[in-house]
C-alpha positions in Angstrom: -64.8 -64.4 29.0 -67.6 -65.4 31.5 -67.0 -66.9 34.9 -66.7 -70.6 35.1 -69.9 -71.1 37.0 -73.1 -69.6 35.4 -74.7 -69.3 38.8 -71.7 -67.3 40.0 -72.0 -65.2 36.9 -75.7 -64.5 37.7 -74.9 -63.5 41.2 -72.0 -61.2 40.0 -74.3 -59.6 37.5 -77.0 -59.0 40.0 -74.6 -57.2 42.5 -72.7 -55.4 39.8 -69.5 -57.3 40.3 -67.2 -57.2 37.2 -65.9 -60.5 35.8 -63.5 -58.7 33.5 -62.2 -55.1 32.8 -59.8 -53.3 30.5 -56.6 -52.2 32.3 -54.6 -48.9 31.8 -52.7 -50.5 28.9 -55.9 -51.4 27.1 -55.6 -55.1 27.9 -58.6 -57.2 28.8 -58.2 -58.7 32.2 -60.2 -61.6 33.7 -61.4 -61.7 37.3 -61.0 -65.0 39.1 -63.9 -66.9 40.6 -62.1 -66.7 43.9 -62.2 -62.8 43.9 -65.9 -62.8 43.0 -66.8 -65.2 45.7 -64.9 -63.1 48.2 -66.7 -59.9 47.2 -70.0 -61.7 47.4 -69.2 -62.8 50.9 -68.6 -59.1 51.8 -72.2 -58.6 50.6 -73.3 -61.5 52.9 -73.9 -63.8 49.9 -72.4 -67.3 50.4 -71.4 -68.7 47.0 -68.5 -70.8 48.3 -70.0 -74.0 46.8 -72.2 -74.7 43.8 -75.1 -75.7 46.2 -74.8 -72.5 48.2 -74.6 -70.4 45.0 -77.8 -72.1 43.7 -79.6 -71.3 46.9 -78.4 -67.7 46.8 -79.6 -67.3 43.2 -83.1 -68.7 44.0 -83.4 -66.3 46.9 -82.5 -63.3 44.8 -85.1 -64.3 42.2 -87.8 -64.3 44.8 -86.7 -61.1 46.6 -88.5 -58.5 44.5 -91.8 -60.5 44.9 -91.4 -60.5 48.7 -91.7 -56.8 49.0 -94.7 -54.7 48.1 -92.7 -51.7 46.9 -89.1 -51.2 45.7 -87.0 -49.6 48.5 -86.2 -46.5 46.5 -86.9 -45.1 43.1 -84.8 -42.3 41.7 -85.8 -40.4 38.5 -84.6 -37.4 36.6 -87.2 -34.6 36.5 -89.4 -34.9 33.5 -88.4 -38.5 32.9 -91.3 -41.0 32.8 -91.2 -43.6 35.5 -92.9 -46.9 36.2 -93.1 -48.8 39.5 -93.9 -52.4 40.0 -95.9 -53.3 43.1 -96.6 -56.7 44.6 -99.8 -57.5 46.4 -101.9 -60.6 47.2 -103.3 -62.1 44.0 -106.6 -60.4 43.0 -106.3 -57.7 45.6 -106.9 -54.0 44.7 -103.9 -51.7 44.7 -103.7 -47.9 44.9 -100.4 -46.1 44.5 -100.0 -42.4 45.0 -97.1 -39.9 45.6 -96.9 -37.9 48.7 -94.7 -34.9 47.9 -92.2 -33.6 50.5 -94.5 -30.5 50.9 -97.4 -32.8 51.9 -99.4 -32.7 48.6 -100.6 -35.9 47.0 -100.2 -36.8 43.3 -102.0 -39.7 41.7 -100.5 -42.4 39.5 -102.3 -44.7 37.0 -102.0 -48.3 36.3 -100.3 -49.6 33.2 -100.4 -53.0 31.5 -98.6 -55.8 33.2 -99.0 -59.3 31.9 -96.7 -61.0 34.4 -98.4 -64.2 35.8 -99.0 -64.5 39.5 -96.4 -66.4 41.5 -96.6 -68.5 44.6 -94.3 -67.0 47.2 -93.8 -68.6 50.6 -97.2 -70.4 50.3 -99.2 -67.4 49.1 -100.1 -66.2 45.6 -98.7 -62.8 44.7 -99.6 -60.6 41.8 -97.6 -57.8 40.2 -99.0 -54.5 39.0 -97.3 -51.6 37.2 -98.1 -48.0 37.9 -96.9 -45.0 35.8 -95.8 -41.9 37.7 -96.5 -38.3 36.6 -93.8 -36.9 34.5 -94.1 -33.4 36.0 -93.2 -34.2 39.6 -91.1 -31.5 41.3 -87.6 -31.9 42.5 -87.2 -33.4 46.0 -87.5 -36.3 48.3 -91.0 -37.7 48.1 -92.8 -40.9 49.3 -94.5 -43.6 47.3 -97.6 -44.8 49.2 -99.3 -48.1 48.4 -102.6 -49.1 49.8 -104.0 -52.7 49.4 -106.4 -54.6 51.6 -106.3 -52.0 54.4 -102.5 -52.2 54.5 -100.4 -49.2 53.7 -96.7 -49.3 52.9 -94.3 -46.5 51.8 -90.9 -46.2 50.1 -88.7 -43.4 48.8 -89.1 -41.5 45.5 -86.4 -39.0 44.6 -86.8 -36.6 41.7 -83.4 -35.1 40.7 -82.3 -32.4 38.2 -81.6 -33.7 34.7 -78.9 -31.0 34.4 -77.2 -29.1 37.2 -74.9 -26.7 35.4 -73.1 -23.7 36.9 -74.5 -21.8 39.9 -76.1 -18.5 39.2 -73.4 -16.7 41.1 -71.0 -17.4 38.3 -73.2 -15.5 35.9 -72.2 -18.0 33.2 -68.6 -16.6 33.3 -65.4 -18.5 33.6 -63.6 -18.3 36.9 -60.3 -19.4 38.3 -59.1 -20.2 41.8 -56.3 -21.6 43.9 -56.1 -25.2 45.2 -54.3 -25.8 48.5 -53.8 -28.2 51.3 -55.0 -26.1 54.2 -52.9 -27.8 56.9 -49.8 -26.9 55.0 -50.6 -23.1 54.8 -49.6 -21.9 58.3 -49.5 -18.4 59.6 -47.8 -16.8 62.5 -51.0 -17.0 64.4 -52.0 -20.6 63.8 -51.0 -23.5 66.0 -48.5 -25.2 63.7 -51.3 -26.3 61.3 -53.2 -24.1 58.8 -56.7 -23.4 60.2 -60.0 -22.0 59.2 -59.0 -18.4 60.0 -55.9 -18.9 57.7 -58.3 -20.1 55.1 -60.5 -17.0 55.5 -57.4 -14.8 55.1 -56.1 -16.8 52.1 -59.6 -16.4 50.5 -59.6 -12.6 51.1 -56.1 -12.3 49.6 -57.0 -14.5 46.7 -60.2 -12.5 46.0 -59.0 -8.9 46.5 -55.3 -9.2 45.4 -55.4 -12.0 42.9 -59.0 -11.7 41.6 -59.6 -15.4 42.1 -63.2 -16.7 42.3 -62.7 -19.6 44.7 -60.3 -21.6 46.9 -60.3 -25.4 46.7 -59.2 -27.1 49.9 -58.4 -30.6 50.9 -61.1 -32.6 52.7 -61.8 -31.0 56.1 -63.5 -34.2 57.4 -63.2 -35.3 61.0 -60.1 -37.2 62.2 -59.4 -39.2 65.4 -60.3 -37.3 68.6 -56.9 -38.1 70.2 -53.3 -38.7 68.9 -52.1 -40.4 66.8 -54.0 -38.5 64.1 -54.3 -39.9 60.6 -52.2 -37.6 58.4 -54.2 -38.2 55.2 -57.3 -36.0 54.9 -58.5 -38.6 52.4 -58.8 -41.2 55.2 -61.1 -39.6 57.7 -62.9 -41.1 60.6 -66.2 -39.5 59.3 -67.2 -37.4 56.3 -70.3 -36.1 58.2 -68.3 -33.7 60.5 -65.3 -31.4 60.5 -61.8 -31.9 61.9 -61.6 -29.7 65.0 -57.8 -29.5 64.3 -58.8 -26.6 61.9 -60.4 -24.5 64.7 -58.6 -21.3 65.7 -59.1 -21.1 69.5 -58.6 -17.3 69.6 -61.4 -16.8 67.0 -64.0 -18.3 69.3 -66.2 -15.6 70.8 -65.8 -16.9 74.4 -62.0 -16.5 74.1 -62.5 -12.7 74.3 -64.2 -12.9 77.7 -61.8 -15.4 79.4 -60.3 -14.3 82.6 -56.6 -13.5 82.9 -55.8 -16.9 84.4 -57.4 -18.8 81.5 -55.7 -16.6 78.9 -52.3 -17.2 80.6 -52.8 -21.0 80.5 -53.6 -20.8 76.7 -50.7 -18.6 76.1 -48.4 -21.0 77.9 -49.8 -23.9 75.8 -49.1 -21.9 72.6 -45.6 -21.0 73.7 -44.7 -24.6 74.6 -46.0 -25.8 71.2 -43.8 -23.2 69.5 -40.7 -24.5 71.2 -41.6 -28.1 70.1 -42.2 -27.1 66.5 -39.2 -24.7 66.2 -37.0 -25.9 63.4 -39.2 -28.8 62.5 -39.8 -29.1 58.7 -42.9 -31.2 58.9 -46.6 -30.8 59.9 -46.8 -32.2 63.4 -50.6 -32.8 63.8 -50.2 -34.7 67.0 -48.3 -32.0 68.8 -50.6 -29.3 67.4 -53.8 -31.0 68.4 -52.6 -31.9 71.9 -51.9 -28.2 72.6 -55.0 -26.9 70.8 -57.3 -29.5 72.4 -56.1 -28.4 75.9 -56.8 -24.7 75.0 -60.3 -25.6 73.7 -61.2 -27.4 76.9 -60.4 -24.3 78.8 -62.7 -22.2 76.5 -65.4 -24.8 76.7 -65.3 -24.9 80.5 -65.7 -21.1 80.7 -69.3 -21.4 79.4 -71.3 -19.2 77.0 -73.6 -16.3 77.1 -77.4 -17.1 77.0 -77.8 -16.4 73.2 -74.7 -18.4 72.4 -75.9 -21.3 74.5 -79.2 -21.1 72.6 -77.4 -21.3 69.3 -75.3 -24.3 70.5 -78.4 -26.1 71.8 -80.2 -25.5 68.5 -77.2 -27.0 66.6 -77.3 -30.1 68.8 -81.1 -30.4 68.3 -80.8 -30.1 64.5 -78.0 -32.6 64.2 -80.0 -35.1 66.4 -78.9 -38.7 66.7 -76.1 -38.4 64.2 -74.2 -35.9 66.3 -75.0 -37.8 69.5 -73.5 -41.0 68.0 -70.4 -39.2 66.7 -69.7 -37.4 70.0 -70.3 -40.7 71.9 -67.8 -42.5 69.6 -65.2 -39.8 70.4 -65.7 -40.3 74.1 -65.6 -44.1 73.8 -62.4 -43.8 71.8 -60.7 -42.1 74.7 -61.6 -45.0 77.0 -61.5 -48.1 74.8 -59.0 -47.3 72.1 -58.7 -46.4 68.4 -60.4 -49.3 66.8 -64.1 -49.9 67.8 -63.9 -53.4 66.3 -61.8 -54.3 69.4 -64.1 -52.7 71.9 -66.2 -54.9 74.2 -68.9 -56.5 72.0 -71.7 -54.6 73.8 -70.2 -51.3 72.8 -69.8 -52.1 69.1 -73.3 -51.0 68.3 -74.4 -47.3 68.9 -78.0 -48.6 69.7 -77.0 -51.0 72.5 -78.2 -50.4 76.1 -74.6 -50.3 77.2 -73.8 -47.4 74.8 -76.9 -45.6 76.1 -75.6 -46.0 79.7 -72.2 -44.8 78.7 -73.8 -41.7 77.1 -75.8 -41.0 80.3 -72.7 -41.3 82.5 -70.4 -39.2 80.3 -72.6 -36.3 79.3 -70.1 -33.5 79.9 -67.3 -35.1 77.9 -69.7 -36.0 75.1 -71.1 -32.4 75.1 -67.5 -31.1 74.7 -67.2 -33.1 71.4 -70.6 -31.8 70.3 -69.3 -28.3 71.1 -66.2 -28.8 69.0 -68.4 -29.5 66.0 -70.5 -26.5 66.6 -67.4 -24.3 66.8 -65.9 -25.8 63.7 -69.1 -25.3 61.7 -69.4 -21.7 63.0 -65.8 -20.9 61.9 -66.3 -22.7 58.6 -69.4 -20.6 58.0 -67.4 -17.4 58.8 -64.8 -18.5 56.4 -67.3 -18.9 53.5 -68.9 -15.6 54.4 -65.5 -13.8 54.4 -64.8 -15.3 50.9 -68.1 -14.2 49.5 -67.9 -10.8 51.2 -64.5 -10.3 49.5 -66.2 -10.7 46.1 -65.7 -14.4 45.3 -68.6 -15.8 43.3 -68.1 -19.3 44.7 -65.9 -19.0 47.8 -64.7 -22.2 49.4 -64.8 -25.4 47.4 -64.6 -28.4 49.7 -63.1 -31.7 48.8 -65.2 -34.8 49.4 -63.1 -37.9 50.2 -64.0 -41.2 48.5 -64.2 -43.2 51.8 -63.5 -43.4 55.5 -61.2 -45.2 57.9 -62.3 -48.7 58.6 -61.9 -48.3 62.4 -63.5 -44.8 62.5 -66.7 -43.2 63.7 -68.7 -43.6 60.5 -68.2 -47.3 60.2 -69.3 -47.6 63.9 -72.3 -45.4 63.3 -73.3 -47.1 60.1 -71.7 -50.5 60.3 -74.5 -52.2 58.3 -73.9 -49.9 55.3 -70.3 -50.8 54.9 -69.1 -54.1 53.3 -67.0 -56.2 55.7 -63.9 -58.0 54.4 -63.1 -55.7 51.5 -61.4 -52.4 51.1 -61.4 -49.8 48.3 -58.5 -49.1 46.0 -57.5 -48.8 42.4 -56.2 -51.2 39.8 -52.6 -50.8 38.5 -52.1 -47.7 36.4 -49.2 -45.7 35.0 -48.6 -43.8 38.2 -49.1 -46.7 40.6 -48.1 -49.8 38.7 -48.8 -52.3 41.6 -52.3 -50.9 42.1 -53.5 -49.2 45.3 -55.3 -50.3 48.4 -56.6 -47.3 50.3 -57.7 -49.4 53.3 -61.3 -47.9 53.3 -64.3 -50.2 53.5 -66.8 -49.6 50.6 -70.4 -48.6 51.0 -72.7 -51.5 50.0 -74.8 -50.5 47.0 -77.7 -52.6 48.1 -77.8 -51.1 51.6 -77.7 -47.6 50.3 -80.8 -48.3 48.2 -82.6 -49.9 51.1 -82.0 -46.7 53.2 -83.1 -44.4 50.3 -79.5 -43.1 50.0 -80.0 -41.2 53.3 -76.3 -41.6 54.4 -75.1 -40.2 51.1 -77.6 -37.4 51.1 -76.7 -36.3 54.6 -73.0 -36.4 53.8 -73.4 -34.2 50.7 -75.7 -31.8 52.7 -73.0 -31.4 55.4 -70.2 -30.7 52.9 -72.3 -28.1 51.1 -73.7 -26.4 54.2 -70.9 -23.8 54.3 -69.3 -24.1 50.9 -69.9 -22.7 47.4 -68.9 -25.9 45.8 -67.6 -29.5 46.2 -65.0 -31.4 44.4 -65.9 -35.1 44.5 -62.6 -37.1 44.8 -62.7 -40.1 42.5 -66.2 -39.4 41.3 -65.9 -42.7 39.4 -66.6 -44.2 42.8 -70.2 -43.2 42.3 -70.3 -45.4 39.2 -68.0 -48.2 40.3 -65.3 -48.9 42.9 -62.3 -51.2 42.9 -62.9 -53.6 45.8 -59.9 -55.5 47.2 -60.9 -58.6 49.2 -59.1 -59.1 52.5 -55.9 -61.0 52.1 -55.4 -60.1 48.5 -53.3 -57.5 46.8 -54.7 -54.5 45.0 -54.1 -56.0 41.6 -56.3 -58.9 42.5 -59.5 -56.9 43.1 -62.5 -56.2 40.9 -64.9 -53.4 40.1 -68.3 -53.3 41.8 -71.0 -51.2 40.2 -73.1 -48.6 42.0 -76.4 -47.0 40.9 -74.8 -43.8 39.4 -78.2 -42.5 38.2 -79.2 -42.3 41.9 -76.0 -41.1 43.4 -75.2 -38.5 40.7 -78.9 -37.4 40.8 -78.8 -36.9 44.6 -75.5 -35.0 44.3 -77.1 -32.7 41.7 -80.2 -32.2 43.7 -78.3 -31.2 46.8 -76.0 -28.9 44.8 -79.1 -27.4 43.1 -80.6 -26.6 46.4 -77.3 -25.1 47.8 -76.7 -23.3 44.5 -73.2 -24.9 44.5 -70.6 -25.8 41.9 -69.9 -29.6 41.5 -66.6 -30.8 40.2 -65.9 -34.5 39.7 -62.4 -35.8 39.8 -62.5 -38.2 36.8 -58.8 -38.9 36.3 -57.3 -42.3 35.8 -58.9 -45.3 34.1 -62.4 -44.0 33.1 -64.8 -45.4 30.7 -65.5 -42.7 28.0 -69.3 -42.9 28.5 -68.8 -41.8 32.1 -67.4 -38.4 31.2 -70.2 -38.0 28.6 -72.7 -38.8 31.3 -71.3 -36.3 33.8 -71.3 -33.6 31.1 -75.0 -34.4 30.3 -75.9 -34.1 34.0 -74.1 -30.7 34.3 -71.3 -32.0 36.5 -67.8 -30.7 35.7 -65.0 -33.1 35.1 -61.3 -32.6 35.9 -58.5 -32.0 33.3 -54.8 -31.9 34.2 -52.4 -30.7 31.5 -49.9 -33.5 32.0 -52.7 -36.0 31.4 -54.4 -34.3 28.4 -52.9 -36.2 25.5 -54.1 -37.3 22.1 -52.4 -39.4 19.3 -50.2 -36.4 18.4 -49.0 -35.5 21.9 -50.4 -32.8 24.3 -54.0 -32.0 23.5 -54.4 -28.5 21.8 -56.0 -26.1 24.3 -59.0 -25.5 22.0 -59.9 -29.2 22.2 -60.1 -29.4 26.0 -63.5 -29.9 27.7 -65.7 -27.0 28.4 -67.4 -28.6 31.4 -64.3 -29.2 33.4 -62.0 -27.8 36.1 -58.7 -27.6 34.3 -55.3 -27.3 35.9 -51.7 -27.9 35.2 -51.1 -30.3 38.1 -52.9 -32.0 41.0 -52.1 -32.9 44.6 -51.1 -36.5 43.6 -48.3 -35.1 41.5 -45.3 -32.9 42.6 -45.7 -29.2 42.0 -44.9 -28.3 38.4 -41.3 -27.3 39.3 -40.7 -30.8 40.9 -42.5 -32.5 38.0 -40.2 -30.8 35.5 -37.2 -32.0 37.5 -38.5 -35.6 37.4 -38.9 -35.7 41.1 -42.0 -38.0 40.9 -40.0 -40.6 38.9 -37.0 -40.7 41.3 -39.3 -40.8 44.3 -41.1 -43.8 43.0 -37.8 -45.5 42.2 -36.6 -44.9 45.7 -39.8 -46.5 47.1 -39.5 -49.5 44.8 -42.7 -48.7 42.9 -41.5 -48.8 39.4 -42.0 -51.8 37.1 -39.6 -50.4 34.5 -36.0 -49.3 35.0 -35.2 -45.8 36.4 -33.4 -44.9 33.2 -36.3 -45.9 31.0 -38.8 -44.0 33.2 -36.6 -40.9 33.2 -36.2 -41.1 29.4 -40.0 -41.4 29.1 -40.3 -38.4 31.4 -37.9 -36.3 29.3 -39.7 -37.2 26.2 -43.0 -36.2 27.8 -41.5 -32.8 28.9 -40.0 -32.2 25.5 -43.4 -32.8 23.9 -45.0 -30.4 26.3 -42.4 -27.7 25.8 -42.7 -28.0 22.0 -46.5 -27.7 22.4 -46.1 -24.6 24.5 -43.7 -23.0 22.0 -45.7 -24.0 19.0 -48.9 -22.5 20.4 -47.1 -19.3 21.3 -47.3 -19.7 25.1 -43.5 -20.0 25.6 -40.8 -17.9 23.8 -38.0 -19.6 21.8 -35.5 -18.2 24.3 -37.2 -19.7 27.3 -37.7 -22.9 25.4 -33.9 -23.1 24.9 -32.9 -22.0 28.4 -35.5 -24.1 30.1 -36.4 -21.3 32.5 -38.5 -23.1 35.1 -40.7 -20.2 36.2 -41.3 -19.2 32.6 -42.3 -22.7 31.7 -44.8 -22.8 34.7 -46.2 -19.5 33.6 -46.5 -20.7 30.0 -48.4 -23.8 31.0 -50.9 -21.7 32.9 -51.0 -19.3 30.0 -52.0 -22.1 27.7 -54.5 -23.2 30.3 -56.4 -19.9 29.9 -56.7 -20.6 26.2 -58.9 -23.7 26.8 -62.7 -23.4 26.8 -62.9 -24.8 30.3 -65.5 -23.1 32.6 -63.3 -23.4 35.7 -59.6 -23.0 35.9 -57.4 -24.0 38.8 -53.9 -23.1 39.9 -52.1 -24.9 42.7 -50.8 -22.5 45.4 -47.6 -24.5 45.4 -47.1 -23.5 41.8 -47.8 -19.9 42.6 -45.1 -19.7 45.2 -42.5 -22.0 43.5 -42.8 -24.9 46.0 -41.2 -28.1 44.7 -42.1 -30.9 47.1 -45.0 -33.2 46.6 -47.7 -33.6 49.2 -48.6 -37.2 48.4 -47.1 -40.2 46.8 -50.0 -42.6 45.9 -49.5 -46.1 47.1 -47.5 -45.2 50.2 -48.3 -44.4 53.8 -45.3 -43.7 55.9 -42.6 -44.5 53.3 -42.9 -40.8 52.4 -44.2 -38.0 54.7 -47.5 -37.8 52.9 -49.8 -34.9 53.9 -47.2 -33.6 56.3 -45.2 -31.3 54.0 -45.5 -27.6 54.8 -45.8 -25.0 52.1 -42.3 -24.0 51.1 -40.5 -21.4 49.1 -38.4 -22.2 46.0 -35.3 -22.7 48.1 -37.1 -25.3 50.3 -37.5 -23.1 53.4 -40.9 -23.1 55.1 -43.2 -20.4 53.9 -45.9 -18.8 56.0 -49.2 -17.3 54.9 -47.8 -13.8 55.4 -45.0 -14.6 53.0 -47.6 -15.7 50.4 -49.3 -12.4 50.6 -46.0 -10.6 49.5 -45.0 -13.2 46.9 -44.2 -11.5 43.6 -44.1 -14.9 42.0 -47.7 -15.5 43.0 -48.6 -12.1 41.5 -47.0 -13.0 38.2 -49.0 -16.3 38.0 -52.2 -14.5 39.0 -51.6 -12.0 36.2 -51.4 -14.9 33.7 -54.6 -16.5 35.1 -56.4 -13.2 34.8 -55.2 -12.8 31.2 -53.1 -9.7 31.8 -49.7 -11.3 31.2 -48.7 -11.6 27.5 -45.9 -13.7 26.2 -42.6 -11.8 26.5 -41.4 -10.5 23.2 -38.4 -12.2 21.7 -35.2 -10.5 22.7 
């Protein structure tokens, strides 16, 4: 059903705003005019009255003719491409391609019978040029010359198919998934850190024969407490959270004087007393102590070669790092939300911000140094994983968005839509919908900037990783925008140029020789998964969600191009899922739309179908089927996982050690201690990394993943 106003419908179509969609129950749902008008307002289009909608439509129809070249053209390699240019009527036009290596490639003019148009008092003509089909991969420039005027725009040539990195040698691999902050060791400061990740990777590679470790997003958080618990709500995806730094692993720590070492030891001891007996990740306490230690190390200075390396890092990062570090220092002075700062400080390019930078160089340099140290330790972690024999190493998670009040929205405020946040429509696991509180990127602004912010973000994530998992990769196709003042169920989808975004993702991964995994769970149009497969991007399959008309999908029918697992971080560990913990938790939080009894009955039916599938396929013995032995069921599910054709398999570390508690309950913030649950043993007691290394339960699961554990014979 179309929108009531045809002008509103035209505006919605132009900006990719959905007027209807199919919900998780297969019902067609209409979007209200009010929602569409609110989303248009976030894109700076006023359609609040028919007259204003008419004016907006007329302006959009003229917009292509007012520019000589499109802002950005993205093509697959080998794909023919045509570019429309606009010049003064009757004027000559010459279009060529300047490759990123400096070479020039010519184009040739094609037929275009479009009549000239009068635009703003001048007659403008349109010409079409065909691009060479053999352009190399990369970021190139389109250059148009006409009447002694030269203009440029972006041309990006991307891989048609990414595929698996050469390091995999076309073999299937498996790895662990973990929330790094929850995996603490005796040496870490109350929060799992990059040294812990390196040690976990070495154990996974040498003792478990895993090929990678997938971690939660390591993106930057607030520079001062209170810190946002969710790694999926960062302040910036361009940089790393210094909470994950191990102070003692910094080279300069080894050369500190006795006095400085005693100060750091005192900080560490005091933190230990604060955290003693606390069954929760306390980021604020950990960062307060760790930041004080890092300031001591920073003040001690660096040897000449180390100072050179630091300065080179600052030079390479350029204005982006300067702005991020400046935001951190401004945060200390003016508070956590830059939107409430004095107006003259709300733009990084203002003279007042430049003056603040000049007067606070030492503090800002400290924040630059934190990023250099974090990147250095992340590089060391990836190197340790590869040196231990992992073909991939660290797979970093890329969050779908950022905090509305954070550094990235301050640095790139024009790229984010104002007055809308990102979320998800109602589904089976969050029946009221979700509002994640993150402002969405504007598709039109991304194109205007040649997708530079997206490109820089992907480059940063892949700089010291062997792969990336793109959370909610459907967000590169469409995102659920929730207008300010409305509930999540009253939002609508906004379409993005997926050819451009997926293409750039593939190009950066190709250059980094990295694995790309797209989290494509939830409400997904079937063609999207087909498209990702065609482009060589792995999808995500979770055993509880893999269902067909007969129940659980047989393992042989799973996707080949997917990272397949039993569970995911948005569900309880398998032990908790089997106990129905996720249903009881949602009932306690008032998130169910059906009765608890009905939901539990549905959960039991789901589990019964899964157990029968495991037994019928030979993954679970009849005895364990009857006794409901939890560990044997967990092993059986992973055993059947190995019978799928999927190229990448994944096991949750919580399943390996028998942890039961969920890390995150979607749709909540503080109602449940999301992202604050430490890794725990089956009895619920906290479990340190050293305990993981000696876990026999983990060894049994690794044996299954490696294909060494056969189904026990019937007794």
